[in-house]
C-alpha positions in Angstrom: 24.2 -5.3 6.5 24.3 -1.5 6.4 23.3 0.7 9.4 21.8 3.4 7.1 18.4 3.4 5.5 18.2 3.2 1.7 18.1 6.7 0.1 14.6 8.1 -0.5 14.7 7.6 -4.3 15.6 3.9 -3.8 12.7 3.6 -1.3 10.4 5.2 -3.8 11.5 2.5 -6.3 10.7 -0.1 -3.7 7.3 1.5 -3.1 6.6 1.4 -6.9 7.7 -2.3 -6.9 5.3 -3.1 -4.0 2.4 -1.3 -5.8 3.2 -3.1 -9.0 3.2 -6.4 -7.2 -0.3 -5.6 -5.8 -1.4 -4.7 -9.3 -0.3 -8.1 -10.5 -2.4 -9.7 -7.8 -5.6 -8.1 -8.9 -5.4 -6.8 -12.5 -6.9 -10.0 -14.0 -9.6 -10.5 -11.5 -13.2 -9.8 -12.3 -15.1 -7.1 -10.5 -17.1 -9.9 -8.8 -13.9 -11.5 -7.5 -12.6 -8.2 -6.2 -15.7 -7.7 -4.0 -16.2 -11.4 -3.0 -15.7 -12.2 0.6 -14.9 -15.7 1.9 -17.0 -15.0 5.0 -19.3 -12.2 6.2 -16.7 -10.9 8.6 -13.8 -11.1 6.2 -12.7 -8.2 4.0 -12.9 -8.5 0.2 -9.8 -8.1 -1.9 -11.2 -4.7 -2.9 -11.2 -3.5 0.7 -7.6 -4.5 1.1 -6.7 -2.6 -2.1 -8.4 0.6 -0.9 -7.1 0.2 2.7 -3.5 0.0 1.5 -3.9 3.3 -0.3 -5.9 4.8 2.5 -3.2 4.1 5.1 -0.5 5.4 2.8 -2.4 8.6 2.3 -3.0 9.1 6.0 0.5 8.3 7.0 2.0 10.7 4.5 -0.6 13.3 5.4 -0.3 13.1 9.2 3.4 12.8 9.4 4.8 15.0 6.6 2.1 17.3 5.0 -1.5 18.1 5.8 -3.6 17.6 2.7 -7.2 16.6 2.1 -8.2 13.0 1.3 -8.3 12.2 -2.4 -11.7 10.6 -1.9 -13.3 11.4 1.5 -16.2 9.1 0.9 -13.8 6.1 1.0 -12.3 7.1 4.3 -14.9 5.4 6.5 -15.1 2.3 4.2 -11.3 1.7 4.2 -10.6 2.4 7.8 -9.8 -0.9 9.6 -11.1 0.5 12.9 -14.6 0.1 11.5 -16.0 -3.4 11.8 -16.4 -5.2 8.4 -20.2 -5.3 8.4 -20.4 -1.5 9.1 -17.9 -0.3 6.5 -20.4 0.0 3.6 -20.3 -0.9 -0.1 -17.0 -1.2 -1.8 -16.2 1.2 -4.7 -16.0 0.0 -8.3 -12.6 -1.3 -9.6 -12.2 1.8 -11.7 -12.6 4.0 -8.6 -10.2 1.8 -6.6 -7.6 2.2 -9.4 -8.0 6.0 -9.5 -7.7 6.1 -5.7 -4.6 4.0 -5.6 -3.1 5.9 -8.5 -3.8 9.3 -6.9 -2.3 8.2 -3.5 0.8 6.8 -5.2 1.3 10.2 -7.1 0.9 12.0 -3.8 3.4 9.8 -2.0 5.9 10.4 -4.9 5.3 14.2 -4.8 5.7 14.5 -1.1 8.7 12.2 -0.7 10.2 13.7 -3.8 10.0 17.2 -2.3 11.5 15.9 0.9 14.4 14.2 -1.0 15.0 17.4 -3.0 15.1 19.5 0.2 12.1 21.5 -0.8 10.6 21.3 2.7 11.2 22.9 6.1 13.5 20.8 8.3 14.8 18.7 5.3 17.1 16.5 7.3 14.5 15.7 10.0 11.8 15.0 7.3 14.3 12.8 5.4 14.7 10.6 8.4 10.9 10.6 9.0 10.1 9.9 5.3 12.6 6.9 5.2 11.0 5.1 8.1 7.5 6.1 7.0 8.0 4.9 3.4 9.4 1.6 4.8 6.2 1.2 6.9 4.0 2.0 4.0 5.8 -0.5 1.8 5.6 -3.3 4.4 1.9 -2.5 5.0 1.3 -2.9 1.3 3.0 -6.3 1.4 1.2 -7.3 4.6 -2.2 -6.9 2.8 -0.8 -8.5 -0.4 -0.4 -11.7 1.6 -4.1 -11.8 2.3 -5.0 -10.9 -1.3 -2.6 -13.6 -2.5 -4.2 -16.2 -0.3 -7.7 -15.5 -1.4 -6.6 -15.2 -5.0 -4.9 -18.6 -5.0 -6.7 -20.6 -2.4 -10.3 -19.4 -2.8 -10.4 -18.1 -6.4 -8.0 -20.6 -7.9 -5.7 -18.1 -9.7 -2.0 -18.5 -10.0 0.3 -16.2 -8.0 2.8 -13.9 -9.7 6.5 -14.3 -8.8 7.7 -12.4 -5.8 9.1 -8.9 -6.5 12.7 -9.0 -7.7 14.6 -7.0 -5.1 17.6 -7.6 -3.0 15.9 -5.6 -0.2 12.7 -7.8 -0.1 12.6 -11.1 1.6 9.9 -13.3 3.2 9.5 -13.3 7.0 6.8 -15.5 8.5 5.4 -16.0 5.0 5.1 -12.2 4.4 7.1 -10.1 2.0 9.1 -7.6 3.9 11.3 -4.7 2.8 14.5 -4.6 4.8 15.8 -1.1 4.1 19.1 -1.6 5.9 20.3 -4.3 3.5 
């Protein structure tokens, strides 16, 4: 095992791999399946999809670059601090896709700028971005587990294969990026 984090470009590849795995988990679901909740206090798959992107945006924004939300109306809905029954109506699947895509582009733009040294304090931000991107990736996989369980156990759909990466393994049943491998 190495004692250094993966380089930022490699972490961006792992981020893309995690987002692609999430896409595999929901691209064939109907809009009704995306908003279905197994229980009134459980979040729908659609909420998890928006929440993953919401957290990625806020982490990048708050720790590396101040920028406005790509969809401010979704902020309250996708915030896990708000109890499920008070979050509001989920957006359409098209809006979720646009939101996730915009956030992923922003993650790439910001981390790419950091990796290229086009920021103040490039060494400091490189260290921050490495751990930050690792947390974002592992958060994506954390919610993928719940999506996968509902997809397979409640909705009866097959699961895709785990992402093919030497840096990703299962821990306590969850996919986990280990960036020191």
